[in-house]
N, C-alpha and C positions, 0 to 999 in steps of 0.2 A: 956100559953106562946108558947108551941110547935105548937098549932093550929094556932096561929097568924103568926108564921114563915112559916108554910106550906102554909097558905093562901097568904102571900106576895110572896113567891117563885112561887106559881101557877099563880098569877096575873102577875108577871114579865115574866114568861115563856110564858103565853098567849099573852102578849104584844109583846114579841120578835117574836113569830110565826106570829102574825098579820102583823108585820112590814116586816117580811121576805117573807111571802106568795106571795104578788104581784111580787116581784122581782124573785121569783122562776119560775113563769109563763113566764116572759119575758126572763129569762135566758134559758129556755127550747127552746124558738123559735128564739132567737137572741143572739147567743153566741159571746162573745168577746174573742179573743185570739190574741196573738202577736207571730207569728212564720213566718219563711221564707216560701213564697209560693213555692210549688213544681213546677217543670218544666212541660211542656206539652209533656214530653217524652212518646212515645208509641202510639201517635195518628196514626190511620190507614191511614187517609187522612184528608185534610182540605177543607172546602168550604168557598167561599168568601174571601180567603186570602191564601197567602203562609204560611207555618208553622211559628208559632210564638214561641218566647222564652221569658222567664222572664227577661233575661239580656237585650234583645232588647226593652222590655217594661219598663225598669227602667226609672223613672221620670214621668211615667203616672199613673193615677188611673185606676185600672183594676177591672172590675166586671166579675167574672167567674160564669156562670150559668150552673149547671148540670141539664139536662133535657132529656126526651125521647119523641119521636113523638106521641106515643099513650097514654101518661099519661095526663088525663084530668086536673089534678092540674097544670101540666107543661104548658098546653095550656092556662089555666087561668092566669098564671103569665106572659106569653109572651107579652101581650099588655103593661104591666107595664115596662118590660125590654126595649121594643121598645121606650116607652116614655122617659125613662132615656137616652137611646142612642141618640134619636133625640134631646133632650134638651142639653146634656152635652158633646157629642163627640167633638164638636168644642172647648170645654174648656179643653180637655185632657183626657176624660173618654174613655177607651177602654173596650168594652164588648166582652167577649169570651164565646160562647156557647160550652159546652162539651156534646155531644150527647152520652150518655152511655145507650145502650139498656137494657131493662128489659126482653124482650121476643126475641126469635130467629128471628121472622119476622121483628123486628125493625133493624136488621143488614143489610137489603137490601139497597144498596147505591142509587138506582134509587128512591125508595119510600122515603128515607130521603131527597134526593134532591127535590122531589116533595113537601114534607112537608115544607121545607125551603122556597120554592117559595110561597106555599099556605099561610103560616103564615107571609110572608113579612119580613123574617129575612135577613138583609143585613150585619150584623156584622159577624166576623169570627166564624166558627163552626169547632171544632175539633171532629173527629169521633173516639170514644173511645170504639170500639167493644170488646176489650179484658179487659176493666175496669182498664187499667194501670193508667190513670190519676185519675180516681175515687179512686183507692186504695192509690195512692200517697197523696191525700187529706184526706184520712181516711173517705171519704163520705159514707153514708149509705142510703140516702133518695133522692127522686125526689119530687119536684124540690128543689134545694139547691143553695144558693147564697153565694159567698165568695168575700169580698171586700178587695182589695190589695192596699196598699199605694204606694207612689212614690219610696219607698225604698225596695219594693218587699216583704213586710210583710203582712200577713193576719191579718186584724185588726177588721173584722166584718164578721159574717156569719148569715144566716137565713135559716131555713128549712121550706118548705111548702109555702102555699099561705099567703098573708097578710104582715103586717109590711111595707107597701109601703112608707108611710110617713117617718118612721124612716130610711129606706134604703136610700131614697132620701136625707134626712138631712145628713146622713153620707157621701154620695157622695159629696154633696155641701161643707161640712166641709173639706174634703180632697182636694177638688179643690180650697179651699180658697174663696168660695162664701159666701157672707153675708146671714144669715138665712132668 
């Protein structure tokens, strides 16, 4: 009888692990959290915009993208960010790039401005040379996306490349667009 109980418990545990395992992978790459989005306090300068505040962005859907100009993964994500911006800016999506350098040479404003032109970035970019915005978000990776709802709450995040379809679905959902 003990052997049967152990076998049933092991089978139940195995089933639970199998059911949990796929969601563990998606949780690692696409975190859901509901917290107030930090301000863009501490930006050294802004490109393509006057300084933005979360209060001024209230009522908009905001995609905050942490990137740095020499990060190949960041460069791979930029076309997808551009596609979202081009498709949904007219519907209320605001994209804010936060350039937080990993290396000292990435702090050069002229080189950053050149990269912004080279990559065709037309949305606002906050220069975060002292990692103040980075730290306020508790961010640790490049690239990282944070999706903020109309009430100023972070409702979705993704680290690294990929999850482009899910990210777009979340943007569409927040903008009230049919799937």
